[in-house]
Every structure is written in C-alpha cells, then in structure tokens.
C-alpha positions in Angstrom: 125.3 140.2 41.6 125.7 143.7 43.4 122.1 144.4 42.9 120.8 141.8 44.4 123.4 142.1 47.3 123.4 145.8 47.7 124.6 146.2 51.6 126.3 142.5 52.1 129.3 142.7 54.1 131.9 140.2 55.3 132.8 139.5 58.9 136.4 141.0 59.5 138.5 139.5 62.4 139.3 142.0 64.9 142.0 140.6 67.2 140.1 143.0 70.2 137.3 141.1 70.1 138.4 137.2 70.2 137.6 135.5 73.1 140.8 134.9 75.4 142.0 131.1 76.0 140.8 129.7 79.0 143.8 128.9 81.8 145.6 125.9 82.6 144.8 124.6 85.7 148.2 123.8 87.2 148.9 119.9 87.5 152.0 118.5 88.3 151.1 115.1 86.9 150.6 116.6 83.6 152.4 114.5 81.0 154.8 116.5 78.7 153.9 120.4 79.6 154.2 119.7 83.7 157.1 122.0 83.6 155.4 124.7 82.6 152.1 124.0 84.4 152.9 123.4 87.9 153.3 125.4 90.6 156.1 126.5 93.5 155.5 125.8 97.1 157.9 128.3 98.2 155.5 131.5 96.3 153.4 132.7 98.9 151.1 134.3 96.3 150.5 130.6 95.3 148.8 129.3 98.5 145.4 129.8 97.9 145.3 128.3 94.3 147.5 124.8 96.2 144.8 124.8 98.9 142.1 124.3 96.1 143.9 122.0 94.1 147.1 120.2 96.1 148.5 118.5 93.0 149.1 121.9 91.5 152.7 121.4 92.9 154.9 118.4 93.2 155.3 116.6 96.8 151.6 116.6 98.3 151.3 116.3 101.8 149.8 112.9 102.7 146.5 115.1 104.3 146.2 116.9 101.3 146.2 114.0 99.1 144.0 111.6 100.6 141.6 114.9 101.4 137.9 113.9 100.1 136.6 117.8 100.0 138.8 117.2 96.5 135.7 114.9 94.9 133.8 118.8 95.1 136.1 120.3 92.9 134.2 121.0 89.2 137.3 120.9 87.6 138.3 117.4 88.6 135.2 116.2 87.0 135.7 118.1 84.1 139.0 116.6 83.5 137.7 113.1 84.1 134.8 113.3 81.8 137.1 114.4 79.0 139.6 111.6 80.2 136.7 108.8 79.7 136.3 110.8 75.9 140.1 110.5 75.1 140.1 107.0 76.6 136.7 106.1 74.6 138.6 107.1 70.9 142.3 105.6 71.9 140.6 102.6 72.9 138.6 102.1 70.1 141.1 102.8 67.6 143.7 100.8 68.6 141.8 97.8 69.7 139.8 97.8 66.1 143.6 97.9 64.0 145.0 95.5 66.7 142.4 92.9 65.8 143.5 93.5 61.9 146.7 93.1 62.9 146.3 90.0 64.9 144.8 88.4 61.9 148.0 89.1 59.8 150.2 87.0 62.3 150.1 83.8 59.7 150.3 85.7 56.7 153.9 86.6 57.1 156.4 84.0 57.3 158.3 86.0 60.3 155.1 85.4 62.4 154.4 88.2 64.8 157.2 90.1 64.1 155.5 92.7 61.4 152.0 92.9 63.1 153.8 93.5 66.5 156.0 96.1 64.6 153.2 97.6 63.2 151.5 97.6 66.3 154.2 99.8 67.8 154.2 102.5 64.7 150.3 102.7 65.7 150.9 103.4 69.2 153.8 106.0 68.3 151.8 108.0 66.2 148.4 107.5 67.7 149.0 108.5 71.6 151.0 111.5 70.9 147.9 113.3 69.1 145.7 112.4 71.6 148.1 114.0 74.7 148.3 116.9 72.6 144.3 116.8 72.3 143.0 116.4 76.1 146.7 117.5 78.1 145.4 121.1 78.8 142.2 120.0 80.3 143.3 116.9 82.1 146.7 116.3 81.8 146.3 113.5 79.4 146.9 110.5 81.3 144.3 108.5 79.3 145.7 105.6 81.2 145.0 103.7 84.8 148.5 103.1 84.7 149.6 106.5 84.3 147.2 108.1 86.6 148.1 105.2 89.3 151.8 105.9 89.2 151.2 109.9 89.4 149.4 108.9 92.7 152.1 106.7 94.3 154.9 109.5 93.2 152.9 112.1 95.0 152.1 113.9 91.8 148.5 113.4 91.9 145.7 113.4 94.7 143.8 110.5 95.6 140.4 111.7 94.5 141.8 112.6 91.1 143.6 109.0 90.9 139.9 107.8 91.6 137.9 110.0 89.5 140.3 109.7 86.4 140.4 105.6 86.4 137.3 105.1 87.0 136.0 107.5 84.2 138.9 106.0 81.9 137.4 102.4 83.0 134.1 103.5 81.4 135.6 105.5 78.2 136.9 101.9 77.7 134.0 99.9 78.6 132.1 101.8 76.1 134.8 101.5 73.3 134.2 97.8 73.8 130.5 98.0 73.4 131.4 99.9 70.2 134.0 97.1 68.6 131.5 94.6 69.4 128.7 96.6 67.0 131.6 97.6 64.6 132.5 93.5 64.5 128.8 92.5 64.7 130.4 89.6 67.0 131.9 88.9 70.5 134.2 86.3 68.6 137.3 88.9 68.5 140.8 88.6 70.0 142.7 92.0 71.2 146.7 91.4 70.8 148.1 93.1 74.0 145.1 91.8 76.0 145.0 88.3 74.9 147.2 85.2 76.5 147.1 81.3 75.9 147.6 79.6 78.9 148.5 76.4 77.4 151.6 78.1 76.0 152.2 80.9 78.5 151.9 80.3 82.1 150.1 83.0 83.9 153.1 83.9 86.2 155.2 84.3 83.1 152.7 86.8 81.9 152.9 88.4 85.0 156.5 88.9 85.2 156.6 90.4 81.5 153.2 92.8 82.3 155.1 93.7 85.4 158.3 94.6 84.1 157.4 96.1 81.0 154.8 98.7 82.8 157.5 99.7 85.3 159.7 100.5 82.6 156.7 102.5 80.8 156.1 104.3 83.6 160.1 104.8 84.3 160.6 106.0 81.0 157.5 108.0 80.3 158.5 110.2 84.2 162.0 110.5 82.6 160.7 112.0 79.2 157.3 113.2 79.9 157.3 114.2 84.0 160.7 115.0 85.1 161.0 118.9 85.4 164.5 118.5 84.6 164.1 117.9 81.2 162.9 121.4 80.6 166.1 122.3 79.2 166.8 119.8 77.4 163.9 119.5 75.0 161.4 121.4 76.4 157.5 120.2 77.3 155.9 119.9 73.8 158.6 117.1 72.4 157.5 114.7 75.8 154.3 113.7 74.3 155.8 112.4 71.2 158.5 110.5 73.3 156.0 109.3 75.7 154.6 107.9 72.3 157.7 105.9 71.3 158.3 104.8 74.7 154.5 103.2 74.6 155.5 102.0 70.9 158.8 100.4 71.8 157.1 98.3 74.7 154.4 97.2 72.1 157.2 95.6 69.7 159.4 94.6 72.1 156.7 92.1 73.7 154.7 91.3 70.7 156.2 88.4 69.1 159.0 87.0 71.5 157.2 84.8 73.5 154.3 82.2 71.9 150.9 82.5 73.3 151.6 86.0 74.1 150.4 88.8 72.0 152.1 91.6 74.1 152.0 93.6 77.3 148.9 95.5 78.0 150.3 98.8 79.4 146.4 100.0 79.9 143.9 98.4 81.9 141.4 100.4 80.7 142.0 99.1 76.9 142.2 95.6 78.0 139.0 96.0 80.2 137.2 97.4 77.1 138.3 94.6 75.1 136.6 92.2 77.3 133.6 94.3 77.6 133.1 94.0 74.0 134.2 90.1 73.6 134.4 88.1 76.6 136.1 88.6 80.3 138.8 86.0 81.0 140.5 84.5 83.6 143.6 86.3 83.4 142.3 89.6 83.5 143.2 90.5 86.7 146.9 90.6 85.4 146.1 93.7 83.5 145.3 95.4 86.7 147.7 93.7 89.1 151.0 94.5 87.1 150.4 98.0 86.6 149.1 98.7 90.1 152.8 96.7 91.4 154.9 98.5 89.0 153.2 101.8 90.3 153.9 101.1 93.4 157.4 100.1 92.8 158.0 103.1 90.6 156.4 105.6 93.8 159.2 103.8 95.9 162.0 104.9 93.2 160.7 108.1 93.0 161.1 108.9 96.8 164.4 107.7 96.8 165.4 109.4 94.2 163.3 112.5 94.0 163.9 114.7 90.8 162.2 117.8 93.0 164.4 119.7 95.7 162.9 120.6 98.6 165.3 123.0 99.7 163.6 126.1 97.7 160.3 125.1 99.6 162.0 125.0 102.9 163.4 128.4 102.4 159.9 129.8 101.4 158.8 128.4 103.9 161.1 130.0 106.5 
C-alpha cells in the first residue's frame, strides 16, 4: 500500500486557518436568544448599526418602524428566505403527521384525546429544533402570529414583518403542494386547520382561536423574548420552552369541542394545508384570530413593558 501511495498525506485541522463564524445581526424580536443579540440604545457606539437595523433594539420609534427604506437591507431578505424554508419544512412535517393522527381518532375509545396528546408532543419536539436551526439568521419566528406580535410589541419593523409574513406564507403554500403530491390527493384533513360548522359555530371557533393565540403569544414572549429571563434560565432554554407552549396549546384545544380539531396557532400552516387540499370559508379565522390577539398583546406590552426606558434617557442625556 505504501508503494502505491508514497507521497500520500492527510488533511490536519489547523485552527488558525478555520473560517470564523458569521456575525449575528442583532434583532430584538429574536426568539430565545434576544437577550444576547439585541442592542442598548444608550450606547453611543452602536448608533450606526441602529440606523441600519432599528429593530436591533426594543421600543422602536414609529418613524423608524414604518420606514420603507429597510426593504433595501439585503440581510432582511436573506432572513426572510430562511423563514420561508423553515416554515415550509415545519408545515410539511407537522401537517403530514397531523393527517395520520387525525385518522386515529376513531381507533381509541377516548376519541381525539390520544391523537391530540401525540400532536402536542410532536410540536414540542419539532419546534425547538427548527428554532435552533433558523434562529441565528432570522430569529426563528416561523409563524406569522409571532412576527405580527413582535411588530405590535415594537420589537420588529414593518418591512421585516411584511417580508417575514409573506415568505412564511409562501413557504406554507409550497408545503401544501408537497403534501398534495405526497398523498396524491386533495382529500385530506389537517387537524388544527379543520372546523365542522355544523358542530362548532364560527363565533365559538373564533373565540377559541383568539384566546389560545393570545395565550401562545403571552407565554412565548414570557419565556422566549423577555430580557429579564436571562438570569432565570438563559437564552438557550427559551426555544425549548416555546415548544412546550405550542405543545400545550395544541393538546388543550384538540379534543374538548366536537367538530373542532384544535387551534391553528400558525396561519401559514393552515394556508398551506388548504393550498394542498381545498380552501374553506372559515379560513379567515386562522388569520383574524392571531391578528387580533397580536394587537391585544401589543397593548399589554405597551402598558406593562419588560424594558426600562431609564437607561435610554440617561444615555441620550
């Protein structure tokens, strides 16, 4: 063997030549690690970065939040593309398993209880992994509900919100087409996106959706976006706890009301499910519910903010 390869050499790791990891662009609306990757407005050395990315710090001024010039930021478009890819994969996998779980409802004497439990466990395991994978680039919203909520909480700009929601919805639509191809049919039902109006009136479905969306936003912000949690469990545990939040909400709403298969929580998911199957007249609930919950939470965030403005004022003076 030596005669065949007399001059063979093996690559050896040289730490001095390894490429350095890319810098993380600060973003106050980042799920889980926003405590580590957000700026202090009172620091004069960060003014230039804040001018380029106003949502690198919380409590964004209205003029900066609505400015259309941020559409020109290449980093925002890159982050939006990651949101589309992550949303597509997350929607596809969670819908695929949900269709199978929905077929098990009549298998158990307990009805939808066991499938709802398994669906909650699926969300609990899948969401943190996707948050960890996409978080360094986009902040790992993967859900128009979270993105819209960060906008009304003054943690993200309107251009970022528009790009994220658009690309998340586009990713969900691609996932729907992949589901249609995977099942080779349009006749499938995705639990969490299906309502039987003969058993559940639309006003009741909207009430459940709004209340559970508000709980999802409230708890997710508490464990994943509140800067005071840094000293409690640190930023790395935030995505896992957000997964717990989604899993609990999925389980709690999946079996109690006949004709109601669980809350949506993610409009892009239900949009994708209906692109793959067929659109229903009640699909507006999956969008209006999260929107109104985000506005309500934004009011709460304004009245009881987790950020203190004293350091900002002292820095400006």
